[in-house]
N, C-alpha and C positions, 0 to 999 in steps of 0.2 A: 315729538316726532312729526308734528305738523299735519297729521291726517285727521279728517273729520269722521272717518270710519273706525274700523278696528284693526290694530296692528299688533302682532306678536313677533318678536325676533329672538331666536335661539333661547326660548324659554325652557327652564328645567325645574323639576320639583321631585324630591324624594321623600319617602316616609320611612325613616329608618334605613334599612338595607334595600327597600323596594324603590326602584327608580320609576316612578309613575309617569313622569314626563322627562324624556331624555334630551330632546331638542326639537321644539316646534316653532316653525316660522310660518306666518300666514298674514294675509290682508283680506279684509272684507270691506267692500266699497259701499258708499251711500247709494240708495236707490236700487239695491240688489239683494237678493236672498242667497246667502252662502251656506251650503250644506257642510256639516262636519261629520265625516263618515269614518268608521273604523270598528273593529270587533270589540267585544268586552275587554277591558283592561288596556285599551290603546291610549288612554289619557284624555278622552273627550271631556268627561265631567270635571276632572282636575283642572283642565285648561279653562273651562267655563267658570269655575269657582274663582280662579285667579283673575280672570277678566272682570268678574263681578265684585272684585275687591274683598272677597271673603277668605282668600288664601294667598299668602305671599309666595312668590317664586324664589327658588334658591339662586337663580341666575337668569339673565336675559332682560328684555325690555317689553313693556306692555303699554298700549295706548288705547283709550276709549274717547273718541272725539277729540283727540289731541291732549287728553288728560291722563296722567299716570294714575291708575286706579289704586295703587298701593301707597303712593306718596300723598295723593289727594282723594281719598275715598269718598268724601262727601260730594265733591264736585262731580266725580265720576258717577255716583249713584243718582245724581240729579239728571244725568244724561241718559242713563240706561234703565231698561226694564228687564228684570231677571225672573225667569220662570224655571224653577228647579223641577226635577223629575217627579218629586213627591211634593204635594201642596204644602203640608205643614201648617194648615189653617187652624184657627181657633174653633174647635168643634161646636161650642155653644152659640157662636154668632151665626146669623143667617148669611146667605150669599150677599145680600144687599149690604148688611152691616160690615161684612168682611172687606168689601171694596171701599166703602166709605172710610173705615178706620185706616186702611192702607193709604188712602188719599190724604187723610189728616196727618199721618206720619210723614208724608212727603211735604207737609207744610201748606196744604190746600185749606182754604176756608170751608166751613161746613156746607154752605149753599153750593159752592163750586164742586166740592166732592160729591154731594148728592146728585147734582145735575149730571156730572160725568159718569156716575155710577149707573144711572138709568140708560145712558147711551151704551155703555159697555155691556150691561145685562142683555140688551137687544143684540149687540154685535156678536156675543158668544152664545146666544141661544139659551139664556137662563132666566128669561122673564117669568116663566111659569113657576120657577123654583126660587124666586128672589127672596121669599120669606121662609124658606126651609133652612134649618140649621146645617152647617157644613158637614156635620158628622153623619148625616143620612144620605149625602150625595154619593153617587156611584163613582168609580175610578174615572170614568170619562167626564162626568160632570165636574169633578174636582179639577180635572185638567182645564176645563173651560174657565172655571173660577180662577185658577192659577194664571191663565193668560190675561183675564180681566185685571187682576191685581198688577200684573206686570205693565199693563197699559194705562193705569189710572192717572199717572202724572204726565201723560202724553210724551213719552221719551222718544228721542231720535235714534236710539240704538237698542236693539232687542237681543237678548241672549236666551235662547229657548232650548231646554234639555228634554228631549223626547216629548214634544208637545202633542203628538198624535196618539200617544200610548193610551189605550183604553177607549178611544173614540169609536163610535159606530161609523159606517161608511158615509152617511150623509154629513155627520159632524166633521169628518176628514175633508170632505169636499168644501164645507163651509170654512174650515181652517185655512185651506189652500187659497180660497178666494180672498179671505181677510188678509192673509200675509202678503199676497200679491198686491192688494190695494195699499197696504201700509208701505210696501217697498216703492210703489208708484208715487207715494207722497214724499219720497226722498229719504226714507229711514234706512238704516243699516240693520240687516237681520242676519244673525248667525244661529243656525238651527242644527241641533244634533238629533239624529233619528236612526233607528234600525229599520224603519219601514221605507225601504229604498224605492219602492214603486210610487209612494207618495212624494218623496223628494224629487223623483225624476220629473214630475210635472210642476214642481214648486220652485226649484232652485235655478239661479242663473250661473252660479259657480259652485265648485265642490273642492273641498280639501280632504285628503285621505290621510289617516293616521294609522301607523302600524307600530306596535311596541313602543309607544311614546314618542315617535318621531314622525315628522312630516314626510310623506312619500314624495320623492323627487319627480319633477316634470318628465324626465326621461323615462323613469320607471312607469309612470302613469301612461305615457304614450305607448310604451311597449305592451302594457297590459290591455289597454283599450284597443290596440291594433291586432290582437290575436284572434284566431278563428272563433266565430260565434255561431251558436245553434239557432236555426230558424225552423219554425213550425209550418207545415204545409198540410192543408186539409182539402180534400176534393168533395164536391157535392155528391151525396148519395153513395159514396164508396168508402168502406171502412179502411182503416190504416193499413191492415195487412194486405188488402187487395190493391191499395193505392201505391204502396211502396215500390213494387216492380215497375209500374207505369211511370212513376216519378223518376226512378233511376234511369229508365230507358230514355226519357225525354232529355235528361241532363247528361247522358252518356257517362253515367257513373256505375260502378259495380253495385249490385244490390246491397252488399254489406255496408255501403256508405250511407244508406238510408235506414235510420233507426226508427223504432216504434215507441210511442209514448201515449198510451190510451187511444184516443180517437185520431191522433195526429201522427204524421210522418215527420221525422226530424232530420235535417240536413245541415252540415257544417259549411260555412262560407268564410273566406278569408277577409272579406270586406263588404260594405254595403253595396259597392258597385258590382261585386260578383253576385250578390243576392239579387240585384236588379236584373242582371243579365239572365239569371236562372229563371226568374219570373217570366221574362219574355219568352224563354225557350218553352216553358210549361204552357203558356198561352198559345204559342205557335204550334205546339203539338196537339192542340184542341182539348187539353185537360180542363175540366170544370173546376177551377180553383176557387174555393170558398174562403179560404184563409191563408195568408202568407205573411208571417210576422216574426220578428226576433223573439226567441224564447225568453229572453231577459232584457231588461232595459240596459242602457249604457252604464249607468252607475252600478247596477247589480253585477253586470258582467265584469266590470273593472274590479269591484270589491272582491268578488269570488276569486278572480285571477290572482290578486294581490295576497289574499288570505291563504291561498293554496301554495304560495311561494314559487310560482312558475318562473319568475324572473330573478330569483335569488341566486 
């Protein structure tokens, strides 16, 4: 296919009578982080397994750095780093040994694998646990070890399935910084995650899957363009007292301002409409402490698609 990134065209895969992937088409470009987003059962993991050369599609075309991962799995695996949702590590090996052995399996000499391991232990924050057996690591620590294994042979393409699962807040920040750095080095990164708030700050592009199919650009545009809730909080005024003042400033019926704990919630048709509303609130002299979308763009689009608003 001639692409140095990731390409899938009309890929399909069934398990008996279950059509896990009906028709997925996507591209992930070098130097960018692409998010793979969809509800459980949408085909994300099945697609990643096919791209990782671990599962053959029933139909369609796949390319990893210009290599067909099914026809030439060894060439593809030399190019890609695969991080599954579950580590599947050797429980008796330490974190350091796990990474070294993985490097050796990729054909690295022992000194090279050892040196690379020390770099990766620092990158993923496992230096203090380097000599601990994998079986005693927490879920989040195993995720870090899984990422280090995926990176050991310095791949140009990364396939990451739920990499932030089980990570604490600081580890999620560290993951985001690391992936942005890797993308900045020109690598192609395809990441699946349910933690949409994390993806929002991490990805350059997003591909949405519903029921094993890629969501069309027209449908995405319609979902992203629908009304979105915005939170408004006034300094020193609780939400119930703030709601009528906000409604008055925006010339809205009071029923148009909902309450959610400490915030008032107002629906706007666009970011431009929200910006106009903020100006009106300030012109009215209201002490606005917070004015923000209640959900990020990815979460808003995902929820809209999952609810089937445009079906």
